[in-house]
Each structure stands twice: as structure tokens, then as C-alpha cells.
Phi, psi and omega in degrees: 000131182289132181269148179239140181266123177294319180298316180296319179297318180296317180298313180297318180297313180295318179295322177296318178297316178297322179297317178298316178295321179298317178298319178296318179294320178297318179296317178295318179296320178297317179296319180292316179300317180298315181296313184293316184289322178288332175294315177297323179296318179295320178297321177297316178299317179298320179295316180292322177294323178294324177297320180291323177296321180293338180279351179284120185230170175287130180285348180053048176242168183302334183273003181054046179272174179249158174214165178254116179273108183271008178293123180078000179272116181244111179232146179302140183294333183277351180282156177249142174203159179204140180233127178228149178274183185294340178271357180092003180288136182283123178264321181198155180204144178290157183294331183260020182297129176223056194279196189292341181278006176245152186292341183280351181282137177245100186273144178244006178216143180286354178268006184280350179284122182302327182290337181237016186290145173247159179299135179144180182259147171209169185251149175218152176239115184235130180052038177078007180243143179274138180232147172251124189248139175242125176255125181228132174266139178228173181213137175234140177261118180270135181052062180295344180277351179288168177299134181090002176086010177094183184248119179282140177231127178263152179211166182235129176248126175244118184232134181219152178220152181290138179266006182300318181295323179296314179295326176297319178295321178296316179297320179297321178294318179296317178298320179298313179297320181294315181292326179289338179284332181297310176299326179298316179295320180296312180297320178297317179298315180295316180296319179293320178300318179293315181296319179292321177300318179287320181292329180273003179300319176300324178294319178294322177295320178295318179295320179295321178293319180290331181293335181281358181281136177209179179297328180275337182232107180256007182287124179219114178239108181303135180296146180303326180297325178287321180291333179276349179270124186300321182282333184264341183302315178298321179294316180297317179295319179296319178297316180297317179294318180296319180291324175298318179294319178296319179298317177297321180294317179294320178296319178295321179295316178297319178295322179295316179297318180296315180294319179296318178297321179295316180299310183291323179296319179296316181296318178295319179297322179295315179297317180297316180295322178297316179292324178295322178296321179293331186268356183289327180208173180292132181243158173280166180298323180292322178293320177298319180297317180295319180294319178296322180295319177297317179296322178295321178296319178294321176295323178296322177297317176298318179297323178294320179298312181298318179298318179293321177296317178295321179296316179298317179297320180293319179296318182289332184270346180290140177277128181293141178238107184263029179277161181296327182291335181267000182287150181229143178285110183292324180295319178293323178294323177295314180300319179294320179295320178300318179295319182294325182263017180299318180293322178296318178297321179295318179298326182267003179055051181236135175270136177249119178251126182240130176226103189226139172286128184284161175055055175252103186265131178238157186279044177251153172286165180298321179295318179294320176299316180297317178298315181299309184293317183293320179295317180295315182291317179297321177298317179294319179297318181291334178277337189285147175278160177302147181061026177261182180234144170245122183251129179244129179227137178225126177211163180255129179226113175052047176082009179237138173270124180248117179252127180236129178236113184249138175238169180240054181261209182272357181079188183240135178299137183305325181288343180267346184303317181295344186243013185294336181262004176287152181290139181063021177273125180221155181295334180260105183289348181287340180058036178285156183289341182289339180284336180074167177081167181245352184077016181246354185298308181290329176297321177295318178300315181294321179298319179294313184293316181297327183297332182252019176073024180266186180229144176216138177206159177242137179227152172278138177285154183303322182266300182200162179080188181223165179225131175258127183240126181236132175238127181229147176293144182259132174278314171195154183208156176249128180279118183275162176288315177224141179290150177275150179221155182209137181235131180239109176286158181208167179267172187275153175195162183285163177224172177231174196272344188245167177290158182293000000 
């Protein structure tokens, strides 16, 4: 898969944005330069045309005509001008005039004809060059000292200058802005590359720290630079938490394998020793039968351990289904479990009291509900003392089903409480066969509850015994008028100190 550089993309994106802005600024600068320079050019044209208007004087001839006095009049040789009186008579013209009355003139405005010109600016193209032309009307009073104030005479001045120099100045300004933008883009690109390299240093440090993680090395300490970076701090914290969870999972897996090997090794050793004892000398048929029965019991214990291990693996690997069709009535599952373990309660001489709100549906399958309830109840029965009570309560609180199973046994040692849900964890560390159980019951319960986002915990009761508390999300439930209750009497039997 082709890799893409975030830094390169950011640099290219910023440079493209700057280029667009530079083009926009150059376009605005070009428009402003054109406006300012042509405004100054028009003012210059007006000044030169006014100078030419001021040079129009009385010819002092019998016909009271006008003339252009060029004495002291200084105009650029490349400019064009023409002066005509109101009758169309030519008063003055520049030497290079190539105006509208000649076929070579290419007019761009209908006001360019001197005979019909109005005051204002217009454009002309003469000999392949562009000109800006100003038409101005003027008036002179001939013999103002005569009776009636003299005779007024009107005239027309047409003055034009080439716009080539103005356009050259505009182009030079545009080129200057464009060339000055190139170093700016280069400096910006280099500066951004440096800043991004420096800014991404915490990310590289975080990647280098994460790269050192392996099965043999689980140490992961996010670098301070990543924790101080607002965008990287959540990622660094999430990585640290995920690695801690993975480390815990691997440690739990190693502990599980070790405990499973210990359990199976002990069971195999017991079977082997029983068979060796039978083979040491000649036995009677009754002794052989007793030895085979002991070996079968030990094999059954091994089979139970393997079955529980497979069950735990299956529960952990199943994908939770929180649909309404997969929901199970937890209260009905509890009642069924109580009926199934009725004989166990009688053998241990323990009464089971059940008080449950009916129709409490949780997103567990029927098999998972049965496993959860049977493990919790069996654990409570095995912990209870003879002639004690096990109380089961189920109610709905704020969208959660809370199941409580209380026993009246010896309770749980405080140092064992943090590990009661670990696999193969039992109150009796000797793991003798007389204690019963495999140490996987509560681990299976926790796997089921955790899979559906629930909570499970064990607490010591203030006086005696322990209480298991389970909270599961409710899909839907019916609030009853009165809770249902059920009591199961039982006969006495021994118990042991630790969880199943």
C-alpha cells in the first residue's frame, strides 16, 4: 500500500492556498495600479490641454479670428493635438497628427469626430499604438472693450497621448508583485517543513516508544512531549491503557495456562498413583474395584476441568447479541435454577428464599442466563453453613436489573476478594479434591456479565457470609404489583471456605 506523508500534504496545501492568495493580491494590485496610473495620466492630459487652451488668442485681424500662440508653449513631441474653431477651421495641429480626418485613424468611440466631439475622454488607435484622447471646448472673447462686451468665439481642443508608457508601468508593477511572491512561497515552504518536522517530533517519539513493545517487553511510558500535546495526549493515554489491558490479559493467560497445567497435572498424577498402587502387588477383586472407582472419579474430575475450560473459552469468544429476540427473562431463569438445585440445597440443609420481579428481560441467551444463575447459586450453597439460608433478590433500578445472592457462610478473606473472579481461584489454596469445584465458576459468571456491559462483584456481609451482586442492562420489564417469593427447605451437609 502506498504511503502518504501528512507533512507533505500540509505543506502543499498551505503553499497552494498562499499561491491562490498571491494571485488574488497580484490581480488586485494590477487593478489598483491601472486605476491610479490612468487617473494620474488623465490629470496630466487635462493640464496639457489647459495649457493649449490658454494659448488660444485673438488674431487681431479684421475678421476677429483666433490663433494659437505657441510662444512659451512646451508640449511633448510625441503627443497629438488639434485646435479648431466653431466653424471647423484648423487653428493648430501637432506635427505628428494622424487624426480622425485621415483614413489611417482607427476610432473606438463615436465621440472621436472633432465636428461632433463632446467634452471627455475617448480612446484611439493610431499607427498601431493606443492613445487616450481628451476633447475640451473653450471660448475666447474678441475685443472685450467694444460695445456689448466683445464677440465670443468657441473652439475645440483635442489632445492625446500614448498610453504605452502607462501600460508598461502597470506591467512592471505586476511583475514586481509576482516576483516578490516567489521568495515568499519558497521561504514559507522551508519554514513550514521545519515547523512540521519539529511539531511532529512528539508523534515520532510516541511511535518509537510504542515500537519497542513486545511479548518480552511490556513497558510503555508515553513521552512527556506527547502528553503535553493536546492532540496527542488522548492517543498516548489510550495506547498506555490498551497496553496495560493487553499486559493484564497476557499475564492472566499465562496464569490460566499455569493453573490449568497444575490442575490437570495433579489429576493425572492422582490417577497414575492410584493405578501404580493397584499394580504394586496382587489385589483382591474388591480392592481392584475400589481402585478403579477411585480412578474413574479422578478422571471425571479431569473431564469436568476440561469441560469448564472449554465452556469459559466459548463464553468469552461468543459475540453478544443485544436484540429483543435474544433477550431472556432473568426471573424465570432464576426460578428454574432454584428448582434444578433443589436437591443440592436439601443435601446441604440450606433454605433458598427467592424474591424476584417477574418478566425482567436481559440481553443474554437462555444458556448464558442458566450458567450465570446456577454458578452463583451453587457457589452460595457450597459456602453456606448447615441450617442457613440463601436469599435471592431481583429488581429493576433505573434500567438495570440487579441480582443479589446472599449466603450465611464464613465469608471471604479480605486478601482473596480482589482475586475471586480469577480463573482457578479458590478459597482453599491446597486444591485438594475434598473442597470440590474447579475454580472456574465465578470466572465464567464474570465473562458473561462483562460481555454485555454489566457489573459483578462479591462483598462480605456485615455479620457473616458473602453477597454476590450482578447488574445487567434491561431490554424491557414489567413492574409487578407485588414481588414473587419462593422458599426451598433443604437438609444439612458440609461446606467449605472458598468460592467455586
